[in-house]
gemmi code that builds the backbone of each chain (N, CA, C; Angstrom):
import gemmi

chains = {
    "A": [
        ("UNK", (0.839, -1.195, 0.000), (0.000, 0.000, 0.000), (0.882, 1.257, 0.000)),
        ("UNK", (0.454, 2.215, -0.799), (1.242, 3.457, -0.878), (1.057, 4.294, 0.396)),
        ("UNK", (2.116, 5.015, 0.761), (2.059, 5.830, 1.978), (0.975, 6.899, 1.883)),
        ("UNK", (0.750, 7.388, 0.693), (-0.287, 8.416, 0.518), (-1.664, 7.836, 0.845)),
        ("UNK", (-1.847, 6.533, 0.559), (-3.129, 5.893, 0.894), (-3.240, 5.671, 2.399)),
        ("UNK", (-2.106, 5.346, 3.016), (-2.086, 5.173, 4.478), (-2.423, 6.503, 5.156)),
        ("UNK", (-1.860, 7.555, 4.611), (-2.134, 8.900, 5.148), (-3.646, 9.184, 5.101)),
        ("UNK", (-4.276, 8.862, 3.970), (-5.712, 9.114, 3.823), (-6.514, 8.259, 4.813)),
        ("UNK", (-6.167, 6.957, 4.893), (-6.888, 6.035, 5.776), (-6.827, 6.489, 7.235)),
        ("UNK", (-5.673, 6.994, 7.622), (-5.478, 7.381, 9.027), (-5.807, 8.851, 9.264)),
        ("UNK", (-6.277, 9.520, 8.216), (-6.571, 10.943, 8.303), (-5.372, 11.676, 8.935)),
        ("UNK", (-4.206, 11.312, 8.425), (-2.959, 11.783, 9.031), (-2.374, 12.967, 8.272)),
        ("UNK", (-1.359, 13.581, 8.877), (-0.620, 14.634, 8.164), (0.846, 14.243, 8.085)),
        ("UNK", (1.448, 14.554, 6.956), (2.888, 14.326, 6.825), (3.620, 15.392, 7.627)),
        ("UNK", (4.660, 15.001, 8.343), (5.437, 15.959, 9.140), (6.751, 16.308, 8.462)),
        ("UNK", (7.190, 15.421, 7.573), (8.456, 15.651, 6.879), (8.174, 16.113, 5.455)),
        ("UNK", (9.164, 16.804, 4.904), (8.997, 17.291, 3.529), (9.325, 16.187, 2.529)),
        ("UNK", (10.169, 15.237, 2.971), (10.573, 14.178, 2.038), (9.458, 13.136, 1.934)),
        ("UNK", (8.360, 13.571, 1.376), (7.193, 12.686, 1.291), (7.231, 11.873, 0.005)),
        ("UNK", (7.775, 10.698, 0.088), (7.866, 9.859, -1.095), (6.531, 9.140, -1.263)),
        ("UNK", (5.621, 9.797, -1.945), (4.251, 9.315, -2.053), (4.165, 7.914, -2.650)),
        ("UNK", (5.130, 7.576, -3.480), (5.043, 6.287, -4.159), (5.618, 5.145, -3.334)),
        ("UNK", (6.270, 5.479, -2.246), (6.844, 4.433, -1.384), (5.706, 3.543, -0.870)),
        ("UNK", (5.956, 2.231, -0.863), (4.901, 1.313, -0.426), (5.351, 0.475, 0.769)),
        ("UNK", (4.404, 0.103, 1.608), (4.681, -0.847, 2.691), (3.580, -1.906, 2.727)),
        ("UNK", (3.953, -3.094, 3.128), (2.987, -4.190, 3.214), (2.766, -4.637, 4.658)),
        ("UNK", (3.751, -4.304, 5.521), (3.675, -4.794, 6.899), (3.909, -3.659, 7.890)),
        ("UNK", (3.382, -3.833, 9.097), (3.535, -2.784, 10.107), (3.808, -3.389, 11.485)),
        ("UNK", (4.392, -2.553, 12.334), (4.691, -2.939, 13.715), (4.286, -1.759, 14.584)),
        ("UNK", (3.542, -2.018, 15.649), (3.108, -0.924, 16.502), (3.562, -1.117, 17.929)),
        ("UNK", (4.353, -0.189, 18.458), (4.707, -0.233, 19.886), (5.448, 1.022, 20.305)),
        ("UNK", (5.485, 1.231, 21.621), (6.187, 2.397, 22.154), (7.566, 2.031, 22.682)),
        ("UNK", (7.857, 0.758, 22.686), (9.127, 0.302, 23.256), (10.148, 0.086, 22.128)),
        ("UNK", (11.110, 1.001, 22.055), (12.090, 0.911, 20.968), (12.953, -0.346, 21.097)),
        ("UNK", (13.144, -0.816, 22.335), (13.888, -2.066, 22.547), (13.244, -3.209, 21.779)),
        ("UNK", (11.915, -3.235, 21.770), (11.191, -4.287, 21.055), (11.359, -4.136, 19.547)),
        ("UNK", (11.351, -2.916, 19.083), (11.553, -2.683, 17.644), (12.943, -3.199, 17.252)),
        ("UNK", (13.928, -2.859, 18.064), (15.314, -3.266, 17.768), (15.479, -4.781, 17.838)),
        ("UNK", (14.794, -5.401, 18.784), (15.012, -6.834, 19.013), (14.117, -7.724, 18.162)),
        ("UNK", (12.945, -7.240, 17.791), (11.959, -8.143, 17.204), (11.699, -7.961, 15.711)),
        ("UNK", (11.750, -6.718, 15.263), (11.300, -6.457, 13.889), (12.302, -6.953, 12.852)),
        ("UNK", (11.777, -7.609, 11.832), (12.628, -7.902, 10.686), (11.857, -7.520, 9.428)),
        ("UNK", (12.604, -7.195, 8.401), (11.964, -6.825, 7.135), (11.546, -5.368, 7.084)),
        ("UNK", (10.919, -5.032, 5.981), (10.546, -3.660, 5.680), (9.178, -3.365, 6.296)),
        ("UNK", (9.140, -2.505, 7.285), (7.865, -2.229, 7.949), (7.594, -0.745, 8.145)),
        ("UNK", (6.320, -0.480, 8.392), (5.874, 0.836, 8.837), (5.817, 0.744, 10.366)),
        ("UNK", (6.331, 1.761, 11.047), (6.293, 1.734, 12.516), (5.229, 2.694, 13.025)),
        ("UNK", (4.312, 2.186, 13.842), (3.341, 3.058, 14.523), (3.766, 3.150, 15.982)),
        ("UNK", (3.849, 4.368, 16.493), (4.282, 4.523, 17.882), (3.686, 5.776, 18.519)),
        ("UNK", (3.591, 5.731, 19.837), (3.119, 6.902, 20.571), (4.283, 7.634, 21.219)),
        ("UNK", (5.479, 7.117, 20.985), (6.683, 7.756, 21.506), (7.173, 8.722, 20.432)),
        ("UNK", (7.459, 9.963, 20.827), (7.791, 10.937, 19.775), (9.157, 11.577, 19.998)),
        ("UNK", (10.095, 10.821, 20.549), (11.412, 11.414, 20.783), (12.413, 11.024, 19.695)),
        ("UNK", (13.625, 11.529, 19.838), (14.640, 11.365, 18.792), (15.063, 9.894, 18.618)),
        ("UNK", (14.866, 9.095, 19.675), (15.273, 7.684, 19.572), (14.377, 6.899, 18.616)),
        ("UNK", (13.176, 7.421, 18.342), (12.342, 6.738, 17.340), (13.008, 6.829, 15.968)),
        ("UNK", (13.649, 7.969, 15.703), (14.331, 8.152, 14.408), (15.593, 7.289, 14.362)),
        ("UNK", (16.349, 7.312, 15.461), (17.580, 6.496, 15.512), (17.244, 5.015, 15.336)),
        ("UNK", (16.205, 4.585, 16.035), (15.805, 3.179, 15.941), (15.393, 2.838, 14.506)),
        ("UNK", (14.611, 3.723, 13.903), (14.179, 3.502, 12.518), (15.396, 3.443, 11.595)),
        ("UNK", (16.358, 4.314, 11.857), (17.567, 4.336, 11.015), (18.306, 3.000, 11.099)),
        ("UNK", (18.467, 2.492, 12.323), (19.223, 1.253, 12.512), (18.508, 0.051, 11.886)),
        ("UNK", (17.165, 0.106, 11.874), (16.398, -1.030, 11.349), (15.922, -0.810, 9.909)),
        ("UNK", (16.408, 0.250, 9.276), (15.996, 0.579, 7.895), (14.480, 0.720, 7.761)),
        ("UNK", (13.862, 1.344, 8.771), (12.423, 1.609, 8.709), (12.233, 2.964, 8.034)),
        ("UNK", (11.454, 2.976, 6.968), (11.381, 4.186, 6.138), (10.255, 5.135, 6.526)),
        ("UNK", (9.301, 4.647, 7.337), (8.186, 5.537, 7.695), (7.697, 5.266, 9.118)),
        ("UNK", (7.474, 6.359, 9.856), (6.923, 6.259, 11.217), (5.606, 7.018, 11.259)),
        ("UNK", (4.585, 6.382, 11.857), (3.313, 7.062, 12.095), (3.192, 7.286, 13.600)),
        ("UNK", (3.115, 8.545, 14.009), (2.907, 8.858, 15.420), (1.403, 8.856, 15.694)),
        ("UNK", (0.998, 8.087, 16.688), (-0.432, 7.978, 17.001), (-0.800, 8.939, 18.144)),
        ("UNK", (-2.078, 8.990, 18.464), (-2.611, 9.841, 19.549), (-2.242, 11.313, 19.354)),
        ("UNK", (-2.109, 11.704, 18.076), (-1.850, 13.115, 17.771), (-0.481, 13.616, 18.169)),
        ("UNK", (0.430, 12.694, 18.465), (1.780, 13.111, 18.886), (2.519, 13.779, 17.721)),
        ("UNK", (3.191, 14.866, 18.051), (4.031, 15.531, 17.053), (5.407, 15.743, 17.669)),
        ("UNK", (6.440, 15.159, 17.085), (7.771, 15.313, 17.658), (8.317, 16.720, 17.466)),
        ("UNK", (9.402, 17.025, 18.170), (9.997, 18.362, 18.078), (10.638, 18.572, 16.706)),
        ("UNK", (10.953, 19.823, 16.412), (11.558, 20.172, 15.122), (12.887, 19.431, 14.934)),
        ("UNK", (13.616, 19.310, 16.036), (14.908, 18.594, 16.017), (14.727, 17.160, 15.494)),
        ("UNK", (13.679, 16.522, 15.974), (13.384, 15.135, 15.585), (12.995, 15.080, 14.101)),
        ("UNK", (12.157, 16.020, 13.699), (11.701, 16.059, 12.300), (12.895, 16.345, 11.366)),
        ("UNK", (13.771, 17.258, 11.795), (14.961, 17.578, 10.982), (15.840, 16.347, 10.789)),
        ("UNK", (16.030, 15.585, 11.876), (16.870, 14.386, 11.780), (16.227, 13.366, 10.833)),
        ("UNK", (14.902, 13.251, 10.923), (14.192, 12.315, 10.044), (14.393, 12.703, 8.582)),
        ("UNK", (14.314, 14.000, 8.318), (14.502, 14.456, 6.933), (15.912, 14.155, 6.458)),
        ("UNK", (16.871, 14.374, 7.337), (18.273, 14.087, 6.994), (18.454, 12.594, 6.689)),
        ("UNK", (17.758, 11.760, 7.422), (17.903, 10.308, 7.261), (16.906, 9.721, 6.242)),
        ("UNK", (16.146, 10.632, 5.615), (15.139, 10.231, 4.616), (14.097, 9.278, 5.190)),
        ("UNK", (13.689, 9.573, 6.415), (12.614, 8.800, 7.055), (11.356, 9.665, 7.015)),
        ("UNK", (10.268, 9.062, 6.555), (9.019, 9.810, 6.396), (8.224, 9.735, 7.700)),
        ("UNK", (7.750, 10.880, 8.157), (6.967, 10.913, 9.400), (5.555, 11.391, 9.113)),
        ("UNK", (4.588, 10.741, 9.757), (3.238, 11.297, 9.746), (2.616, 11.170, 11.125)),
        ("UNK", (1.571, 11.949, 11.352), (0.913, 11.950, 12.654), (-0.589, 11.782, 12.453)),
        ("UNK", (-1.166, 10.880, 13.247), (-2.618, 10.668, 13.192), (-3.219, 10.888, 14.576)),
        ("UNK", (-4.457, 11.350, 14.590), (-5.107, 11.571, 15.887), (-5.626, 10.260, 16.479)),
        ("UNK", (-5.730, 9.226, 15.653), (-6.230, 7.946, 16.151), (-5.320, 7.361, 17.228)),
        ("UNK", (-5.909, 6.614, 18.156), (-5.106, 5.900, 19.149), (-4.464, 4.682, 18.460)),
        ("UNK", (-3.480, 4.107, 19.108), (-2.741, 2.986, 18.516), (-3.688, 1.872, 18.037)),
        ("UNK", (-4.616, 1.487, 18.909), (-5.528, 0.370, 18.603), (-6.315, 0.648, 17.330)),
        ("UNK", (-6.869, 1.843, 17.246), (-7.705, 2.191, 16.095), (-6.855, 2.296, 14.823)),
        ("UNK", (-5.711, 2.952, 14.934), (-4.842, 3.123, 13.755), (-4.426, 1.756, 13.202)),
        ("UNK", (-4.029, 0.858, 14.098), (-3.619, -0.487, 13.668), (-4.801, -1.216, 13.039)),
        ("UNK", (-5.986, -1.077, 13.659), (-7.185, -1.747, 13.155), (-7.547, -1.278, 11.756)),
        ("UNK", (-7.458, 0.006, 11.543), (-7.788, 0.569, 10.225), (-6.830, -0.001, 9.171)),
        ("UNK", (-5.546, -0.018, 9.486), (-4.558, -0.503, 8.504), (-4.712, -2.013, 8.283)),
        ("UNK", (-5.004, -2.739, 9.347), (-5.177, -4.197, 9.231), (-6.372, -4.508, 8.330)),
        ("UNK", (-7.452, -3.794, 8.559), (-8.661, -3.990, 7.733), (-8.403, -3.666, 6.272)),
        ("UNK", (-7.461, -2.755, 6.058), (-7.160, -2.341, 4.681), (-6.138, -3.277, 4.032)),
        ("UNK", (-5.692, -4.281, 4.766), (-4.816, -5.287, 4.158), (-3.360, -5.253, 4.574)),
        ("UNK", (-2.984, -4.301, 5.431), (-1.598, -4.274, 5.926), (-1.427, -5.416, 6.938)),
        ("UNK", (-0.366, -6.190, 6.753), (-0.133, -7.325, 7.658), (0.796, -6.911, 8.801)),
        ("UNK", (0.806, -7.729, 9.846), (1.725, -7.498, 10.948), (3.154, -7.817, 10.523)),
        ("UNK", (4.115, -7.186, 11.188), (5.527, -7.410, 10.863), (5.920, -8.851, 11.154)),
        ("UNK", (6.859, -9.331, 10.376), (7.459, -10.622, 10.725), (8.400, -10.346, 11.881)),
        ("UNK", (8.326, -11.168, 12.924), (9.183, -10.855, 14.065), (10.124, -12.003, 14.415)),
        ("UNK", (11.204, -11.641, 15.098), (12.172, -12.615, 15.585), (11.923, -12.776, 17.076)),
        ("UNK", (11.711, -13.994, 17.516), (11.523, -14.219, 18.960), (12.777, -14.899, 19.508)),
    ],
    "B": [
        ("UNK", (48.213, -11.837, 9.717), (47.770, -10.552, 10.297), (46.637, -9.957, 9.459)),
        ("UNK", (45.521, -9.646, 10.126), (44.390, -9.088, 9.409), (44.679, -7.625, 9.061)),
        ("UNK", (44.250, -7.246, 7.870), (44.499, -5.870, 7.455), (43.371, -4.953, 7.913)),
        ("UNK", (43.748, -3.905, 8.625), (42.747, -2.939, 9.091), (42.398, -1.978, 7.975)),
        ("UNK", (41.104, -1.854, 7.675), (40.690, -0.917, 6.628), (40.380, 0.449, 7.221)),
        ("UNK", (39.624, 0.431, 8.305), (39.196, 1.693, 8.935), (39.202, 1.532, 10.447)),
        ("UNK", (39.662, 2.585, 11.128), (39.560, 2.607, 12.586), (38.750, 3.852, 12.978)),
        ("UNK", (37.782, 3.665, 13.871), (36.950, 4.787, 14.298), (36.889, 4.820, 15.818)),
        ("UNK", (36.766, 6.032, 16.349), (36.658, 6.167, 17.807), (35.578, 7.199, 18.126)),
        ("UNK", (34.706, 6.852, 19.051), (33.662, 7.801, 19.466), (33.559, 7.824, 20.983)),
        ("UNK", (33.382, 9.029, 21.526), (33.103, 9.142, 22.953), (31.592, 9.119, 23.152)),
        ("UNK", (31.158, 8.494, 24.226), (29.724, 8.441, 24.528), (29.500, 9.108, 25.886)),
        ("UNK", (28.595, 10.090, 25.900), (28.370, 10.875, 27.115), (27.192, 10.296, 27.900)),
        ("UNK", (27.408, 10.135, 29.190), (26.359, 9.605, 30.066), (25.129, 10.507, 30.048)),
        ("UNK", (23.965, 9.913, 29.912), (22.709, 10.663, 30.002), (22.352, 11.489, 28.779)),
        ("UNK", (23.206, 11.489, 27.760), (22.936, 12.305, 26.570), (22.099, 11.517, 25.561)),
        ("UNK", (20.800, 11.500, 25.777), (19.904, 10.733, 24.910), (19.771, 11.366, 23.520)),
        ("UNK", (20.059, 12.660, 23.465), (19.933, 13.363, 22.187), (20.986, 12.877, 21.197)),
        ("UNK", (22.192, 12.654, 21.695), (23.294, 12.236, 20.820), (23.350, 10.713, 20.673)),
        ("UNK", (22.697, 10.007, 21.581), (22.772, 8.543, 21.559), (22.333, 8.013, 20.209)),
        ("UNK", (23.199, 7.267, 19.578), (22.863, 6.720, 18.268), (23.692, 7.335, 17.157)),
        ("UNK", (24.337, 8.477, 17.457), (25.149, 9.146, 16.428), (26.328, 8.283, 15.989)),
        ("UNK", (26.985, 7.657, 16.964), (28.143, 6.818, 16.611), (27.700, 5.662, 15.726)),
        ("UNK", (26.599, 5.019, 16.123), (26.090, 3.883, 15.341), (25.717, 4.337, 13.929)),
        ("UNK", (25.185, 5.551, 13.850), (24.807, 6.106, 12.555), (26.045, 6.306, 11.664)),
        ("UNK", (27.122, 6.799, 12.278), (28.366, 7.008, 11.512), (28.978, 5.685, 11.060)),
        ("UNK", (28.881, 4.674, 11.925), (29.416, 3.349, 11.568), (28.608, 2.791, 10.392)),
        ("UNK", (27.294, 3.015, 10.441), (26.426, 2.564, 9.337), (26.887, 3.181, 8.018)),
        ("UNK", (27.158, 4.501, 8.067), (27.602, 5.214, 6.859), (28.890, 4.601, 6.314)),
        ("UNK", (29.842, 4.343, 7.219), (31.146, 3.789, 6.800), (30.953, 2.421, 6.137)),
        ("UNK", (30.087, 1.603, 6.724), (29.867, 0.252, 6.173), (29.140, 0.307, 4.826)),
        ("UNK", (28.238, 1.271, 4.703), (27.532, 1.409, 3.419), (28.512, 1.814, 2.322)),
        ("UNK", (29.442, 2.714, 2.683), (30.445, 3.141, 1.690), (31.340, 1.987, 1.259)),
        ("UNK", (31.528, 1.029, 2.167), (32.360, -0.135, 1.832), (31.577, -1.188, 1.046)),
        ("UNK", (30.272, -0.953, 0.909), (29.448, -1.877, 0.123), (29.100, -3.166, 0.857)),
        ("UNK", (29.085, -3.090, 2.196), (28.717, -4.271, 2.991), (27.207, -4.531, 2.830)),
        ("UNK", (26.825, -5.809, 2.862), (25.424, -6.194, 2.654), (24.507, -5.572, 3.725)),
        ("UNK", (23.300, -5.185, 3.309), (22.428, -4.423, 4.213), (21.992, -5.225, 5.446)),
        ("UNK", (21.813, -6.547, 5.304), (21.390, -7.300, 6.497), (22.518, -7.385, 7.529)),
        ("UNK", (23.747, -7.381, 7.045), (24.898, -7.373, 7.966), (24.992, -6.003, 8.639)),
        ("UNK", (24.824, -4.952, 7.842), (24.887, -3.593, 8.400), (23.824, -3.433, 9.494)),
        ("UNK", (22.642, -3.975, 9.236), (21.565, -3.871, 10.212), (21.960, -4.536, 11.529)),
        ("UNK", (22.579, -5.705, 11.442), (23.002, -6.409, 12.665), (24.045, -5.585, 13.430)),
        ("UNK", (25.003, -5.025, 12.688), (26.043, -4.204, 13.322), (25.401, -3.003, 14.004)),
        ("UNK", (24.501, -2.334, 13.271), (23.865, -1.117, 13.788), (23.065, -1.397, 15.053)),
        ("UNK", (22.271, -2.462, 15.028), (21.437, -2.783, 16.185), (22.316, -3.087, 17.398)),
        ("UNK", (23.334, -3.918, 17.201), (24.223, -4.286, 18.317), (24.928, -3.054, 18.872)),
        ("UNK", (25.448, -2.228, 17.974), (26.211, -1.059, 18.402), (25.310, -0.020, 19.077)),
        ("UNK", (24.143, 0.182, 18.513), (23.199, 1.164, 19.059), (22.734, 0.741, 20.458)),
        ("UNK", (22.432, -0.537, 20.620), (22.021, -1.044, 21.940), (23.155, -0.831, 22.957)),
        ("UNK", (24.377, -1.101, 22.519), (25.521, -0.946, 23.427), (25.731, 0.528, 23.775)),
        ("UNK", (25.557, 1.380, 22.768), (25.711, 2.820, 22.978), (24.653, 3.328, 23.968)),
        ("UNK", (23.420, 2.869, 23.780), (22.332, 3.256, 24.686), (22.646, 2.789, 26.112)),
        ("UNK", (23.200, 1.592, 26.235), (23.566, 1.081, 27.559), (24.563, 2.000, 28.263)),
        ("UNK", (25.534, 2.488, 27.501), (26.538, 3.398, 28.085), (25.845, 4.691, 28.546)),
        ("UNK", (24.948, 5.211, 27.700), (24.226, 6.445, 28.041), (23.382, 6.241, 29.308)),
        ("UNK", (22.724, 5.087, 29.402), (21.824, 4.831, 30.537), (22.581, 4.523, 31.834)),
        ("UNK", (23.526, 3.591, 31.730), (24.059, 2.990, 32.957), (25.413, 3.522, 33.443)),
        ("UNK", (26.186, 4.184, 32.567), (27.570, 4.485, 32.971), (27.771, 5.974, 33.267)),
        ("UNK", (29.012, 6.293, 33.621), (29.382, 7.710, 33.805), (29.965, 8.260, 32.501)),
        ("UNK", (30.049, 7.432, 31.506), (30.600, 7.829, 30.201), (31.492, 6.729, 29.663)),
        ("UNK", (31.684, 6.734, 28.363), (32.501, 5.671, 27.788), (32.880, 5.968, 26.362)),
        ("UNK", (33.331, 4.952, 25.677), (33.725, 5.151, 24.286), (33.511, 3.887, 23.452)),
        ("UNK", (33.500, 4.121, 22.148), (33.324, 3.030, 21.195), (34.534, 3.023, 20.274)),
        ("UNK", (35.210, 1.876, 20.189), (36.337, 1.729, 19.268), (35.989, 0.697, 18.220)),
        ("UNK", (36.058, 1.137, 16.983), (35.657, 0.280, 15.871), (36.856, -0.001, 14.973)),
        ("UNK", (37.038, -1.257, 14.635), (38.049, -1.600, 13.633), (37.355, -2.415, 12.554)),
        ("UNK", (37.444, -1.897, 11.341), (36.836, -2.608, 10.225), (37.956, -3.299, 9.440)),
        ("UNK", (37.839, -4.607, 9.339), (38.766, -5.411, 8.539), (38.062, -5.781, 7.242)),
        ("UNK", (38.802, -6.453, 6.367), (38.191, -6.828, 5.091), (37.001, -7.765, 5.278)),
        ("UNK", (37.099, -8.659, 6.264), (36.062, -9.682, 6.395), (35.200, -9.588, 7.645)),
        ("UNK", (35.495, -8.617, 8.494), (34.706, -8.502, 9.726), (34.830, -7.113, 10.332)),
        ("UNK", (33.925, -6.850, 11.275), (34.008, -5.605, 12.042), (34.121, -5.964, 13.516)),
        ("UNK", (35.017, -5.248, 14.204), (35.178, -5.469, 15.644), (34.827, -4.168, 16.348)),
        ("UNK", (33.906, -4.253, 17.300), (33.498, -3.061, 18.048), (33.704, -3.318, 19.536)),
        ("UNK", (34.460, -2.428, 20.158), (34.666, -2.541, 21.604), (34.018, -1.320, 22.255)),
        ("UNK", (33.050, -1.581, 23.123), (32.359, -0.501, 23.826), (32.740, -0.599, 25.296)),
        ("UNK", (33.426, 0.427, 25.779), (33.850, 0.360, 27.184), (33.364, 1.593, 27.928)),
        ("UNK", (33.057, 1.387, 29.187), (32.590, 2.524, 29.976), (33.167, 2.508, 31.373)),
        ("UNK", (33.104, 3.686, 31.992), (33.401, 3.789, 33.409), (32.052, 3.882, 34.102)),
        ("UNK", (31.877, 3.064, 35.116), (30.569, 3.087, 35.770), (30.482, 2.080, 36.888)),
        ("UNK", (29.256, 1.802, 37.308), (29.067, 0.911, 38.455), (29.415, -0.550, 38.159)),
        ("UNK", (29.488, -0.895, 36.861), (29.740, -2.297, 36.515), (28.484, -3.137, 36.677)),
        ("UNK", (28.604, -4.396, 36.266), (27.443, -5.301, 36.345), (27.733, -6.375, 37.391)),
        ("UNK", (26.850, -6.461, 38.372), (27.072, -7.380, 39.485), (26.982, -8.839, 39.049)),
        ("UNK", (25.916, -9.147, 38.318), (25.676, -10.533, 37.921), (25.451, -10.564, 36.398)),
        ("UNK", (26.492, -10.916, 35.671), (26.408, -10.843, 34.204), (25.361, -11.820, 33.662)),
        ("UNK", (25.277, -13.012, 34.232), (24.273, -13.987, 33.764), (22.857, -13.416, 33.885)),
        ("UNK", (22.623, -12.743, 34.994), (21.305, -12.141, 35.219), (21.076, -11.000, 34.215)),
        ("UNK", (22.119, -10.206, 33.996), (22.015, -9.075, 33.054), (21.761, -9.558, 31.630)),
        ("UNK", (22.211, -10.775, 31.341), (22.021, -11.334, 29.995), (20.638, -11.973, 29.834)),
        ("UNK", (19.866, -11.989, 30.912), (18.531, -12.588, 30.850), (17.534, -11.587, 30.288)),
        ("UNK", (16.791, -12.023, 29.270), (15.817, -11.128, 28.654), (14.769, -10.714, 29.675)),
        ("UNK", (14.537, -9.417, 29.775), (13.513, -8.905, 30.684), (14.078, -8.373, 31.988)),
        ("UNK", (15.343, -8.725, 32.287), (15.936, -8.202, 33.525), (16.551, -6.832, 33.245)),
        ("UNK", (16.207, -5.852, 34.064), (16.741, -4.511, 33.833), (16.930, -3.754, 35.130)),
        ("UNK", (17.971, -2.931, 35.165), (18.174, -2.041, 36.310), (18.072, -0.580, 35.846)),
        ("UNK", (17.531, -0.410, 34.643), (17.475, 0.944, 34.068), (16.494, 1.838, 34.819)),
        ("UNK", (16.834, 3.122, 34.939), (15.935, 4.065, 35.623), (14.750, 4.448, 34.741)),
        ("UNK", (13.807, 5.134, 35.344), (12.585, 5.554, 34.646), (12.902, 6.398, 33.402)),
        ("UNK", (13.952, 7.223, 33.471), (14.297, 8.087, 32.322), (14.561, 7.246, 31.076)),
        ("UNK", (15.196, 6.082, 31.258), (15.477, 5.207, 30.119), (14.184, 4.656, 29.541)),
        ("UNK", (13.258, 4.311, 30.420), (11.965, 3.778, 29.964), (11.188, 4.844, 29.194)),
        ("UNK", (11.291, 6.097, 29.656), (10.622, 7.194, 28.949), (11.153, 7.340, 27.529)),
        ("UNK", (12.393, 6.941, 27.318), (13.006, 7.058, 25.987), (12.722, 5.831, 25.123)),
        ("UNK", (12.017, 4.853, 25.694), (11.667, 3.667, 24.914), (12.624, 2.513, 25.114)),
        ("UNK", (13.443, 2.610, 26.184), (14.415, 1.543, 26.460), (14.259, 1.040, 27.897)),
        ("UNK", (15.231, 0.253, 28.334), (15.194, -0.189, 29.718), (14.247, -1.345, 29.961)),
        ("UNK", (14.039, -2.166, 28.929), (13.126, -3.306, 29.080), (13.895, -4.604, 29.309)),
        ("UNK", (15.200, -4.485, 29.455), (16.001, -5.691, 29.673), (16.191, -6.506, 28.405)),
        ("UNK", (16.226, -5.821, 27.292), (16.387, -6.503, 26.002), (17.773, -6.243, 25.400)),
        ("UNK", (18.449, -5.223, 25.888), (19.677, -4.740, 25.256), (20.768, -5.783, 25.103)),
        ("UNK", (21.281, -6.279, 26.224), (22.411, -7.223, 26.158), (22.066, -8.503, 25.382)),
        ("UNK", (20.908, -9.136, 25.665), (20.585, -10.339, 24.881), (20.488, -10.043, 23.378)),
        ("UNK", (19.970, -8.862, 23.049), (19.832, -8.505, 21.632), (21.197, -8.239, 20.991)),
        ("UNK", (22.106, -7.663, 21.761), (23.468, -7.441, 21.244), (24.087, -8.797, 20.916)),
        ("UNK", (23.989, -9.721, 21.863), (24.592, -11.040, 21.688), (24.006, -11.742, 20.461)),
        ("UNK", (22.680, -11.625, 20.317), (21.982, -12.281, 19.205), (22.486, -11.790, 17.841)),
        ("UNK", (22.866, -10.526, 17.793), (23.280, -9.946, 16.507), (24.758, -10.106, 16.195)),
        ("UNK", (25.525, -10.624, 17.179), (26.970, -10.759, 16.981), (27.358, -12.194, 16.621)),
        ("UNK", (28.470, -12.333, 15.889), (29.032, -13.669, 15.667), (29.884, -14.065, 16.866)),
        ("UNK", (30.608, -13.087, 17.401), (31.360, -13.331, 18.636), (31.035, -12.188, 19.595)),
        ("UNK", (30.703, -12.557, 20.821), (30.310, -11.555, 21.813), (31.027, -11.837, 23.123)),
        ("UNK", (31.618, -10.817, 23.698), (32.272, -10.994, 24.996), (31.950, -9.818, 25.898)),
        ("UNK", (31.822, -10.117, 27.185), (31.535, -9.029, 28.125), (32.344, -9.249, 29.394)),
        ("UNK", (32.968, -8.177, 29.866), (33.597, -8.266, 31.186), (33.278, -7.002, 31.960)),
        ("UNK", (33.135, -7.179, 33.249), (32.716, -6.054, 34.060), (33.362, -6.123, 35.432)),
        ("UNK", (33.785, -4.975, 35.913), (34.355, -4.906, 37.260), (33.509, -3.924, 38.059)),
        ("UNK", (33.035, -4.401, 39.197), (32.179, -3.566, 40.049), (32.903, -2.273, 40.434)),
        ("UNK", (32.193, -1.175, 40.327), (32.680, 0.179, 40.632), (33.757, 0.675, 39.674)),
        ("UNK", (34.034, -0.084, 38.621), (35.024, 0.364, 37.618), (34.348, 0.591, 36.272)),
        ("UNK", (33.742, -0.459, 35.762), (33.098, -0.307, 34.462), (32.908, -1.616, 33.737)),
        ("UNK", (32.440, -1.485, 32.492), (32.079, -2.657, 31.702), (32.674, -2.529, 30.302)),
        ("UNK", (33.072, -3.656, 29.755), (33.568, -3.651, 28.373), (32.872, -4.762, 27.589)),
        ("UNK", (32.380, -4.378, 26.431), (31.722, -5.346, 25.546), (32.509, -5.420, 24.257)),
        ("UNK", (32.781, -6.627, 23.809), (33.478, -6.791, 22.531), (32.555, -7.542, 21.576)),
        ("UNK", (32.397, -6.980, 20.392), (31.488, -7.574, 19.410), (32.220, -7.764, 18.090)),
        ("UNK", (32.057, -8.941, 17.512), (32.622, -9.167, 16.178), (31.494, -9.674, 15.287)),
        ("UNK", (31.391, -9.071, 14.125), (30.387, -9.525, 13.142), (31.105, -9.741, 11.807)),
        ("UNK", (30.927, -10.935, 11.250), (31.551, -11.270, 9.958), (30.730, -10.703, 8.809)),
        ("UNK", (31.407, -10.339, 7.750), (30.705, -9.761, 6.602), (30.113, -10.830, 5.671)),
        ("UNK", (30.563, -12.054, 5.831), (30.004, -13.133, 4.981), (29.378, -14.207, 5.864)),
    ],
}
model = gemmi.Model(1)
for chain_id, residues in chains.items():
    chain = gemmi.Chain(chain_id)
    for i, (resn, *xyz) in enumerate(residues, 1):
        res = gemmi.Residue()
        res.name, res.seqid = resn, gemmi.SeqId(i, " ")
        for name, pos in zip(("N", "CA", "C"), xyz):
            atom = gemmi.Atom()
            atom.name, atom.element = name, gemmi.Element(name[0])
            atom.pos, atom.b_iso = gemmi.Position(*pos), 0.0
            res.add_atom(atom)
        chain.add_residue(res)
    model.add_chain(chain)
structure = gemmi.Structure()
structure.add_model(model)
structure.setup_entities()
């Protein structure tokens, strides 16, 4: 699914200027614990999180995650957004809570991330 | 004798969550320039970033020394700090002594050390109480 379609589904706004509308994702992972993202996620995923600090960008960078959706209307600081732009990570923010945002994407065909246990 | 291609050194400041991850980011850049495979780079980055975060959370400060050889990368992360009392316990998934500030940043779930080990081909840890901790990580490129 294209990120622009995800944006529409989640009634979200892009926070970064590097909006690669044609970029697609098939799987997603949702959590606020970056340790879990680092330890569990494999493959190309969209990350949904309610944590809006700079470590979300660092974590995404280390795991080659190209897009983060901040839930519950969270908007990270300019510093965080600037770093994301530098690292070519796309950020968007939705007012939906984590449960609802994940449910909407799941219903639309986005699968859960493959994880390493 | 293995030929050293690149040597890198980074200081890590205790409690500096803003900078945490910069060293790992620079190592990623160096490996990408060398044309190392992306899944290997990911393993190096995750291991190094977790170790860097550990220094920021638990120590009084430390450093990262990286040596890139033709066929492997060696990363030594050493810190001055309280040390680890029981390494076996620290290596257990879910065990953590991290403060609330670390949890606020999305860490401190007791996943760091086990995840570092999982991503390394060779992993070593030594710690002296009231002195500090040293982690050695080797990841092969093939």
